[in-house]
Wavefront OBJ file of the C-alpha trace (Angstrom):
o trace
v 175.585 -14.477 189.552
v 172.867 -13.687 187.371
v 172.711 -11.009 184.842
v 171.567 -7.708 186.985
v 169.629 -6.326 184.690
v 168.247 -6.055 181.483
v 167.550 -2.189 180.437
v 169.073 0.816 181.250
v 165.997 3.061 180.880
v 167.625 6.607 180.958
v 170.069 5.674 178.476
v 167.385 4.246 176.423
v 165.735 7.624 176.486
v 168.349 9.907 175.529
v 169.471 7.650 172.711
v 165.922 7.503 171.250
v 166.191 11.252 171.180
v 169.782 12.531 170.546
v 170.727 9.480 167.653
v 168.059 10.629 165.006
v 168.614 14.160 166.215
v 172.279 13.997 165.216
v 171.413 13.516 161.643
v 170.980 17.071 160.789
v 173.766 19.653 160.593
v 176.582 21.155 158.458
v 179.545 18.517 157.228
v 181.723 21.961 157.607
v 180.238 22.595 161.052
v 177.524 22.272 163.760
v 175.254 24.627 164.512
v 173.214 25.176 168.019
v 170.224 24.297 168.329
v 168.176 25.400 165.294
v 168.428 29.208 164.489
v 165.077 28.147 162.873
v 162.449 26.075 163.755
v 162.233 23.034 165.951
v 166.422 21.832 165.007
v 166.393 23.619 161.731
v 169.549 26.002 160.524
v 168.070 28.462 157.674
v 170.921 31.325 157.426
v 172.457 29.443 154.871
v 173.863 32.632 153.168
v 174.976 36.183 154.141
v 172.732 38.196 151.408
v 169.593 36.084 152.146
v 170.280 35.938 156.569
v 170.566 39.867 155.987
v 166.794 39.911 155.030
v 165.402 37.485 157.628
v 165.716 35.011 155.322
v 162.896 36.241 152.722
v 163.828 35.435 149.399
v 161.576 32.914 147.931
v 160.730 35.094 145.450
v 164.145 37.198 144.353
v 167.664 36.288 144.122
v 170.859 37.689 145.786
v 172.582 36.445 142.688
v 174.925 34.707 144.984
v 173.928 30.987 143.665
v 172.177 30.591 146.880
v 168.598 30.026 145.117
v 169.934 26.440 145.058
v 168.485 26.520 148.062
v 166.283 29.005 148.450
v 164.312 28.708 145.203
v 165.634 26.865 142.345
v 163.286 28.735 140.125
v 165.834 31.762 140.695
v 168.445 30.332 139.346
v 167.501 32.442 135.908
v 168.344 35.542 135.404
v 172.038 35.741 135.971
v 175.305 36.069 133.643
v 177.779 33.526 133.423
v 179.361 31.791 136.387
v 178.739 32.574 140.171
v 180.836 31.195 142.507
v 179.958 32.156 146.521
v 181.743 30.860 149.878
v 180.997 31.603 153.459
v 180.346 31.269 156.791
v 177.961 31.997 160.097
v 179.463 32.088 163.468
v 176.580 31.572 165.484
v 177.716 32.122 169.326
v 174.310 30.967 171.235
v 174.198 31.234 175.297
v 171.479 29.674 177.468
v 170.643 28.349 180.882
v 168.116 26.100 182.818
v 166.811 27.795 186.499
v 165.648 25.276 188.926
v 161.881 26.202 190.021
v 162.955 26.101 194.042
v 167.596 24.826 194.661
v 167.784 21.563 194.888
v 170.943 22.058 194.351
v 173.279 25.329 195.888
v 173.448 26.364 192.154
v 169.971 26.716 190.800
v 171.526 28.300 187.549
v 173.116 25.903 185.315
v 174.815 27.596 181.949
v 175.144 26.230 178.267
v 178.712 26.144 177.455
v 178.240 26.019 173.890
v 181.495 27.736 171.800
v 181.477 30.059 168.728
v 180.568 27.823 165.993
v 181.196 28.552 162.237
v 178.466 26.928 159.379
v 180.364 27.587 156.108
v 178.101 27.392 152.598
v 179.037 26.841 149.565
v 177.128 27.262 145.977
v 178.115 27.237 142.134
v 175.868 28.802 139.608
v 176.556 28.657 135.593
v 173.615 31.054 133.007
v 173.982 27.972 130.070
v 171.376 30.917 128.252
v 169.264 33.289 128.600
v 166.355 30.928 129.794
v 168.340 28.290 131.215
v 171.164 28.059 134.258
v 172.405 24.865 136.296
v 174.474 24.597 139.787
v 176.136 22.868 142.897
v 175.291 23.730 146.809
v 175.722 22.643 149.457
v 173.740 22.981 152.932
v 172.196 22.662 155.985
v 169.015 23.191 156.585
v 168.763 21.543 160.003
v 171.615 20.627 162.780
v 172.510 20.817 166.220
v 174.811 20.455 169.148
v 174.393 21.701 172.778
v 176.953 21.657 175.425
v 176.405 20.882 179.262
v 178.632 20.887 182.089
v 178.633 16.788 183.703
v 178.750 18.005 186.738
v 177.240 21.428 188.839
v 180.334 23.428 191.042
v 179.550 21.401 193.921
v 180.520 18.413 192.438
v 177.511 16.553 191.481
v 175.982 15.286 188.580
v 173.980 18.051 186.355
v 170.691 16.631 185.995
v 170.550 17.259 182.420
v 173.848 15.181 181.832
v 171.088 12.494 182.129
v 169.637 13.999 179.091
v 173.040 14.455 177.274
v 176.035 16.715 178.053
v 178.310 17.482 174.713
v 176.056 16.014 171.194
v 177.460 17.237 168.161
v 176.087 16.252 164.586
v 177.419 16.449 161.027
v 176.219 16.089 157.715
v 175.780 17.711 154.363
v 173.013 18.347 151.736
v 174.826 17.879 148.206
v 172.157 19.462 145.384
v 172.379 19.429 141.882
v 170.162 22.057 140.291
v 168.760 23.414 136.746
v 166.633 25.829 135.930
v 164.601 26.940 133.293
v 162.639 30.013 132.037
v 159.174 28.606 130.813
v 157.687 31.794 129.939
v 158.796 35.800 129.923
v 156.858 35.410 133.380
v 157.246 31.914 134.530
v 160.677 29.712 135.846
v 161.340 26.127 137.476
v 164.301 24.781 139.294
v 164.737 22.148 141.312
v 167.333 19.154 141.890
v 167.615 16.039 143.664
v 169.365 16.320 147.067
v 172.202 13.578 148.912
v 172.337 14.168 152.636
v 175.305 12.606 154.460
v 175.638 12.655 157.815
v 178.006 11.704 160.832
v 177.254 12.021 164.981
v 178.927 11.760 167.894
v 176.365 11.953 171.312
v 177.754 11.565 174.993
v 175.422 11.269 178.072
v 175.455 10.214 181.713
v 173.434 6.878 182.463
v 171.185 6.848 185.751
v 171.502 3.691 187.663
v 167.470 4.050 188.947
v 165.858 3.764 185.897
v 167.424 0.267 185.888
v 165.181 -2.409 185.804
v 166.273 -5.419 187.543
v 166.453 -8.663 185.911
v 164.389 -10.396 188.788
v 161.428 -12.981 187.799
v 160.362 -11.887 191.878
v 159.433 -8.399 191.209
v 156.666 -6.766 188.844
v 157.756 -6.799 185.456
v 158.976 -2.890 185.271
v 160.082 -2.210 188.112
v 163.146 -0.033 188.212
v 166.365 0.354 191.066
v 164.325 3.453 191.526
v 161.655 2.242 193.253
v 163.501 -0.222 195.064
v 165.586 2.525 196.802
v 168.649 3.505 194.126
v 168.552 7.656 194.650
v 166.880 9.338 191.530
v 170.178 10.420 188.963
v 172.683 8.286 190.403
v 175.409 8.166 187.675
v 177.232 4.768 187.510
v 178.031 4.914 183.165
v 178.484 7.170 180.156
v 177.253 6.616 176.669
v 179.149 7.573 173.655
v 177.362 7.140 170.125
v 179.672 7.230 167.560
v 178.950 7.161 163.761
v 178.977 7.952 160.124
v 178.292 8.041 156.539
v 174.153 7.409 156.854
v 172.943 9.116 153.428
v 169.496 9.659 152.259
v 167.808 11.550 149.017
v 165.062 13.662 148.341
v 164.406 16.741 146.029
v 164.418 20.518 146.555
v 162.014 22.751 143.718
v 160.425 26.073 142.917
v 158.682 28.421 140.880
v 158.607 32.062 140.588
v 156.535 34.053 138.346
v 156.560 37.533 137.599
v 153.546 39.548 138.249
v 154.350 42.914 137.000
v 157.255 44.801 136.266
v 157.558 45.563 140.357
v 155.939 42.454 142.057
v 157.220 38.792 141.770
v 156.134 35.479 143.884
v 157.430 32.182 144.350
v 157.130 29.200 145.347
v 159.685 26.449 147.563
v 159.563 22.831 148.352
v 161.071 20.370 149.610
v 160.839 17.154 149.821
v 161.098 14.688 153.135
v 164.125 12.887 153.547
v 163.996 9.768 155.504
v 167.872 8.517 156.686
v 168.758 4.937 158.240
v 171.403 5.321 160.599
v 173.624 2.871 161.483
v 176.109 3.452 164.637
v 178.366 2.206 167.804
v 177.326 2.629 171.219
v 179.928 2.590 173.768
v 179.365 2.474 177.773
v 182.650 3.149 180.539
v 181.267 2.850 183.994
v 181.655 6.023 186.059
v 181.163 6.696 189.875
v 182.453 3.981 191.297
v 183.376 5.061 194.536
v 179.855 6.312 194.956
v 178.498 2.709 194.032
v 180.299 1.375 196.296
v 179.508 3.182 198.960
v 175.688 2.840 197.970
v 174.819 -1.186 199.877
v 171.771 -3.087 199.676
v 171.212 -5.396 202.685
v 169.041 -7.989 203.572
v 165.506 -7.681 203.062
v 166.396 -5.700 199.967
v 165.979 -7.606 197.100
v 168.689 -6.334 195.598
v 171.063 -7.895 198.166
v 172.672 -11.148 196.858
v 174.358 -14.143 198.099
v 177.836 -12.887 197.655
v 179.694 -15.805 199.953
v 177.862 -18.366 198.353
v 176.390 -19.561 201.370
v 173.096 -19.623 200.176
v 171.550 -16.068 202.018
v 171.315 -13.306 201.159
v 174.095 -10.732 201.891
v 174.967 -6.749 202.542
v 175.602 -5.872 198.673
v 177.509 -2.352 196.931
v 175.722 -1.372 193.897
v 179.289 -2.054 192.314
v 179.161 -5.438 192.325
v 175.983 -5.703 190.946
v 176.934 -3.253 187.827
v 180.397 -4.531 187.325
v 179.540 -7.433 185.090
v 176.960 -5.031 182.854
v 180.442 -3.995 181.536
v 182.282 -7.216 179.893
v 181.699 -9.970 178.488
v 178.163 -10.325 177.694
v 176.634 -8.078 179.775
v 174.178 -5.224 178.484
v 176.468 -2.264 178.112
v 179.183 -3.674 176.087
v 180.275 -1.992 173.010
v 177.386 -2.584 170.515
v 175.937 -1.588 167.209
v 172.701 0.458 167.285
v 170.258 1.544 164.506
v 167.672 3.851 164.003
v 165.703 6.347 161.154
v 164.543 9.244 160.857
v 162.397 11.520 158.615
v 163.877 15.429 157.320
v 160.178 17.150 157.414
v 158.712 18.510 154.393
v 158.959 22.643 153.908
v 156.618 24.671 152.093
v 157.525 28.071 151.530
v 155.546 31.425 149.830
v 156.490 34.738 149.447
v 156.508 37.828 147.391
v 159.072 40.562 146.159
v 157.717 44.004 145.509
v 160.380 46.513 144.020
v 158.975 49.596 146.169
v 161.470 51.713 144.150
v 163.965 51.591 142.174
v 166.838 51.431 144.952
v 163.960 49.752 147.860
v 162.812 46.245 147.556
v 160.384 44.608 150.391
v 159.952 41.126 150.956
v 157.634 38.812 152.756
v 157.997 35.116 152.399
v 155.740 32.464 155.315
v 157.099 28.980 156.429
v 155.282 25.970 156.858
v 157.108 22.586 158.136
v 156.269 19.609 159.192
v 157.488 19.039 161.973
v 154.680 16.650 163.039
v 156.323 13.746 161.121
v 158.535 13.487 163.427
v 156.023 11.286 165.977
v 158.612 8.119 167.133
v 162.187 7.071 167.242
v 162.511 3.022 167.111
v 165.756 1.971 168.192
v 167.161 -1.572 167.243
v 170.494 -2.098 169.357
v 172.470 -5.182 169.416
v 171.782 -6.184 172.545
v 167.450 -6.904 171.922
v 167.037 -6.249 175.647
v 168.089 -2.802 174.841
v 164.991 -2.408 172.111
v 162.641 0.601 172.280
v 160.619 3.244 170.719
v 160.430 6.519 171.757
v 157.786 8.753 171.489
v 158.476 12.644 170.073
v 154.756 14.036 168.643
v 156.626 17.422 167.347
v 154.190 19.986 165.969
v 154.104 21.465 162.561
v 155.277 24.910 162.768
v 155.466 28.330 161.092
v 157.480 31.100 160.465
v 157.146 34.962 158.890
v 159.772 36.726 157.569
v 159.971 40.603 156.300
v 163.006 41.848 154.881
v 164.145 44.936 153.109
v 166.684 46.030 150.820
v 168.147 49.822 149.641
v 170.568 50.714 147.281
v 172.413 53.401 148.783
v 174.759 53.529 145.924
v 175.542 51.185 143.106
v 178.643 49.951 145.448
v 176.921 49.231 148.373
v 173.615 47.903 149.065
v 172.153 48.106 152.738
v 169.648 44.968 154.602
v 166.952 44.488 156.920
v 164.752 42.285 158.748
v 162.996 40.175 160.977
v 161.606 37.215 161.634
v 159.422 34.793 163.911
v 158.774 31.180 164.125
v 156.478 28.910 166.516
v 158.314 26.304 168.037
v 157.904 22.462 167.078
v 158.682 20.559 170.283
v 155.926 20.603 172.478
v 155.692 21.350 176.635
v 156.680 17.575 177.511
v 159.682 17.408 174.842
v 161.173 20.675 175.764
v 164.761 19.302 177.553
v 168.520 20.034 177.380
v 168.665 18.645 174.267
v 166.474 21.345 171.896
v 165.641 23.802 174.614
v 163.658 25.594 172.355
v 160.658 28.320 172.005
v 158.633 30.886 170.312
v 161.615 32.762 168.642
v 161.986 36.707 166.441
v 165.033 37.636 165.023
v 166.577 40.782 163.590
v 169.021 41.103 161.103
v 170.967 44.235 159.568
v 173.482 43.234 156.588
v 175.577 45.479 154.162
v 176.777 44.031 150.683
v 179.444 45.783 148.907
v 180.592 45.382 144.934
v 184.032 47.217 144.486
v 184.326 45.433 141.096
v 182.245 43.987 139.167
v 183.681 40.317 139.696
v 183.731 41.164 143.524
v 180.901 41.008 146.132
v 181.505 40.930 149.395
v 178.155 40.463 151.886
v 178.207 40.802 155.785
v 175.573 40.303 158.297
v 174.231 40.123 161.971
v 171.526 39.104 163.631
v 169.894 38.619 167.381
v 168.207 35.689 167.955
v 165.798 36.156 171.090
v 163.521 32.998 172.218
v 160.705 33.761 175.074
v 161.464 31.717 178.334
v 159.569 28.396 178.447
v 159.045 25.864 181.144
v 161.152 22.506 180.340
v 162.947 19.623 182.527
v 166.647 17.744 182.913
v 164.838 14.925 184.666
v 164.091 11.832 182.049
v 160.935 10.169 181.701
v 159.443 7.665 179.491
v 156.033 9.205 179.608
v 155.656 12.690 177.065
v 153.827 14.627 180.418
v 154.265 18.154 181.624
v 154.508 16.735 185.538
v 158.369 16.139 184.909
v 158.984 19.979 184.104
v 160.840 21.235 187.109
v 162.570 24.833 185.582
v 162.996 27.835 183.001
v 164.924 27.447 180.264
v 166.530 30.484 178.680
v 168.199 31.059 175.145
v 169.622 33.207 173.021
v 172.381 33.977 170.251
v 174.259 36.035 168.479
v 175.195 35.288 164.769
v 177.497 36.857 162.509
v 177.651 36.095 158.650
v 180.033 36.915 155.855
v 180.020 35.453 151.680
v 182.514 36.470 149.313
v 181.329 35.465 145.876
v 182.702 35.894 142.470
v 181.241 36.702 139.350
v 182.784 34.933 136.500
l 1 2 3 4 5 6 7 8 9 10 11 12 13 14 15 16 17 18 19 20 21 22 23 24 25 26 27 28 29 30 31 32 33 34 35 36 37 38 39 40 41 42 43 44 45 46 47 48 49 50 51 52 53 54 55 56 57 58 59 60 61 62 63 64 65 66 67 68 69 70 71 72 73 74 75 76 77 78 79 80 81 82 83 84 85 86 87 88 89 90 91 92 93 94 95 96 97 98 99 100 101 102 103 104 105 106 107 108 109 110 111 112 113 114 115 116 117 118 119 120 121 122 123 124 125 126 127 128 129 130 131 132 133 134 135 136 137 138 139 140 141 142 143 144 145 146 147 148 149 150 151 152 153 154 155 156 157 158 159 160 161 162 163 164 165 166 167 168 169 170 171 172 173 174 175 176 177 178 179 180 181 182 183 184 185 186 187 188 189 190 191 192 193 194 195 196 197 198 199 200 201 202 203 204 205 206 207 208 209 210 211 212 213 214 215 216 217 218 219 220 221 222 223 224 225 226 227 228 229 230 231 232 233 234 235 236 237 238 239 240 241 242 243 244 245 246 247 248 249 250 251 252 253 254 255 256 257 258 259 260 261 262 263 264 265 266 267 268 269 270 271 272 273 274 275 276 277 278 279 280 281 282 283 284 285 286 287 288 289 290 291 292 293 294 295 296 297 298 299 300 301 302 303 304 305 306 307 308 309 310 311 312 313 314 315 316 317 318 319 320 321 322 323 324 325 326 327 328 329 330 331 332 333 334 335 336 337 338 339 340 341 342 343 344 345 346 347 348 349 350 351 352 353 354 355 356 357 358 359 360 361 362 363 364 365 366 367 368 369 370 371 372 373 374 375 376 377 378 379 380 381 382 383 384 385 386 387 388 389 390 391 392 393 394 395 396 397 398 399 400 401 402 403 404 405 406 407 408 409 410 411 412 413 414 415 416 417 418 419 420 421 422 423 424 425 426 427 428 429 430 431 432 433 434 435 436 437 438 439 440 441 442 443 444 445 446 447 448 449 450 451 452 453 454 455 456 457 458 459 460 461 462 463 464 465 466 467 468 469 470 471 472 473 474 475 476 477 478 479 480 481 482 483 484 485 486 487 488 489 490 491 492 493 494
């Protein structure tokens, strides 16, 4: 029997989305769908988290300026080391427009996830400071059920059901006070990434290898029901490395007003991974039989005429030997977008500080993703066409006493994913977030910060159906998403 098909479209559709997204989180933990824009994660320090992320023109004095604005490292004393984590407890659901299944609403199944951070900074003298930090400005994890309560496969599992990513940005940094008012800082970035991705593969989207059929014909057009599961796919990889830079400028306008600017260059990651396929639903495929004159009916008994042929017999050979669904290598490339942040810090009174930041992220660079498989028949390019995003952050800090500082914040960000690519992998929408936090300095050598952040996301229409083209016609339900974030950082001033 000749090879049955050339390209498992549904598998490629998912891989083309999730392989690059999977190069984006923290080595210590895997954040949930981005707490900032796109799959961005901005909670890289508890003190800054407390003010809604507004800090480009100020410093928390905990070393987090290595990421938020390296220029603000100057002005400290001695050596500072900070270690902490943000626990992200995400919740979400997808609700079908119409009750296609008895279970109309499907819930996200993410567990709470810690995302640690670590910074070390040292003041060489009054004008020079150096530091080393690890942070994860992008990240992703989404966990959806594979099957519904009645045993049917969840449509969203064909887009991805358990996708986790791990990465770490390492940034050595130097800052210099050029004049009494102007400071600059920056450093190179080394990004190291790994990934594990899982999805269900749809038989209906497979293209048969049959010269008698028009090019591009799928099994769904020949009678295979939409979302007929016949395989799962697992992609794993590690050791992807990319390089970039982070830099900042800080200027003291008056004794009470400071402005800042921070820029992060795009970082291109070339990723080498391995993908493995495993056959599932054999019983269901055995019951799905193609009878003549269906072009899928094969000559099973060798008498020269087509016989009733179970789908199981057609696909079994693809998982062994020269089949297309054997374990194989895969390569892709992703450019993490550039960021520009500008803002101001106003010392309104001796105790009250007000902060305002604006952030621009060039997500439009996320246009398409090339996929290069060991089996050339699987190669393809996936269009994404993300939009540039904007965020407004407003925060305040009030010194209640010499030991306690109370902080609050608000932030709003626009979504990167356009309407036609809102899927189980990244069900994002416009977000409003509220933050509150408390800093306690019991002794000069020790500071403890704690923070809470409430993420409120607008409901947004999206899809759980796969599609090879970008169109809102596939949108068939409503995504709801939100999260509670809890942060704690311990800082030592040595």
